[in-house]
C-alpha positions as CSV (number, residue, x, y, z in Angstrom):
1,K,7.9,2.6,-13.0
2,N,8.8,-1.2,-12.9
3,Q,11.0,-0.7,-10.1
4,L,8.3,1.0,-7.9
5,V,5.8,-1.8,-9.2
6,K,8.3,-4.2,-8.0
7,R,8.8,-2.5,-4.4
8,L,5.0,-2.0,-3.8
9,A,4.2,-5.6,-4.9
10,C,4.0,-7.0,-1.3
11,F,1.6,-4.5,-0.2
12,T,-0.7,-4.4,-3.1
13,K,-2.7,-6.6,-5.7
14,G,-2.5,-6.6,-9.2
15,L,-0.4,-3.1,-9.3
16,S,0.5,-2.7,-12.9
17,V,2.7,0.3,-14.5
18,D,-0.4,1.5,-16.0
19,K,-1.8,2.5,-12.6
20,I,1.1,4.9,-11.9
21,D,1.9,8.3,-13.0
22,I,5.2,9.8,-12.0
23,N,7.2,12.8,-13.2
24,I,10.1,12.6,-11.8
25,L,11.1,16.5,-12.8
26,S,8.3,17.7,-10.8
27,G,8.5,15.1,-8.0
28,R,5.2,14.0,-7.9
29,G,3.7,10.8,-8.6
30,Y,0.0,9.4,-8.5
31,L,-1.5,5.6,-8.2
32,D,-5.6,5.2,-8.9
33,N,-8.0,2.5,-7.6
34,I,-5.0,0.4,-5.4
35,E,-6.1,-2.8,-4.2
36,L,-3.8,-3.6,-0.9
37,D,-2.9,-7.0,0.1
38,E,-5.5,-7.7,3.0
39,Q,-3.3,-10.6,4.7
40,F,-0.2,-8.5,5.0
41,M,-2.1,-5.2,6.1
42,S,-4.1,-7.5,8.7
43,S,-0.4,-8.3,10.1
44,V,0.9,-5.1,9.8
45,M,-2.1,-3.8,11.7
46,E,-1.9,-6.8,14.2
47,L,-5.5,-7.4,14.4
48,P,-7.0,-10.3,16.7
49,Q,-7.3,-13.8,15.2
50,W,-11.1,-13.2,15.4
51,M,-10.9,-10.1,12.7
52,C,-9.4,-10.0,9.4
53,F,-9.6,-7.8,6.2
54,T,-11.4,-8.8,3.3
55,K,-10.7,-6.0,1.0
56,I,-8.7,-2.8,1.0
57,L,-9.2,-0.3,-1.8
58,C,-7.2,2.9,-2.2
59,S,-9.1,5.5,-4.7
60,K,-6.0,7.8,-5.0
61,I,-2.5,8.1,-3.5
62,N,-0.5,11.2,-4.3
63,L,3.2,11.4,-3.6
64,K,5.5,14.4,-3.4
65,V,9.3,13.8,-3.4
66,S,11.6,16.6,-3.6
67,F,14.5,14.9,-4.7
68,T,17.1,17.8,-4.3
69,K,16.0,17.9,-0.6
70,L,15.9,14.5,0.3
71,N,17.5,14.9,3.6
72,S,15.9,17.9,4.7
73,E,12.2,17.6,3.4
74,P,9.8,14.6,4.0
75,I,8.3,12.8,1.5
76,R,4.6,13.5,1.5
77,I,2.0,10.7,0.9
78,F,-1.6,11.8,0.6
79,I,-4.4,9.1,0.5
80,D,-7.6,10.6,-0.8
81,T,-9.9,7.5,0.1
82,V,-10.0,4.1,1.7
83,Y,-12.4,1.5,1.6
84,V,-12.1,-1.3,4.0
85,E,-14.1,-4.5,4.6
86,A,-13.7,-6.8,7.6
87,E,-15.0,-10.0,8.8
88,I,-15.5,-10.5,12.6
89,G,-16.4,-13.2,15.0
90,K,-14.8,-16.1,12.9
91,A,-11.4,-17.6,12.9
92,C,-9.9,-15.8,10.0
93,N,-7.9,-18.0,7.2
94,R,-4.7,-16.3,7.8
95,S,-1.5,-17.0,8.3
96,D,0.6,-14.3,10.0
97,V,2.8,-13.1,7.3
98,N,6.4,-12.6,8.3
99,V,6.2,-8.8,7.9
100,Q,10.2,-7.9,7.7
101,K,10.9,-10.6,5.1
102,K,7.9,-9.4,2.9
103,M,8.8,-6.1,3.1
104,V,12.5,-6.7,1.9
């Protein structure tokens, strides 16, 4: 779980091990009430400078990974609900994040 938290840290805010439920044998994982990093998501979505996200929440994310068939079956990600708040019409206080650098 700690490795997953480490990998998802660039996309999220306040992600902790207790928000992740993973069952490796069944290939299923669940994340509840995840807050995404607004600056990172604004950069990834290439929003114009006059628009920015102020809050992004995902109520539930389900993962399905077939570890025995990783080369032949896709990893399935199901996102239940996404709440987005955005500001429009003013210069947003964001510096475009170097997406490649942050994802590594």
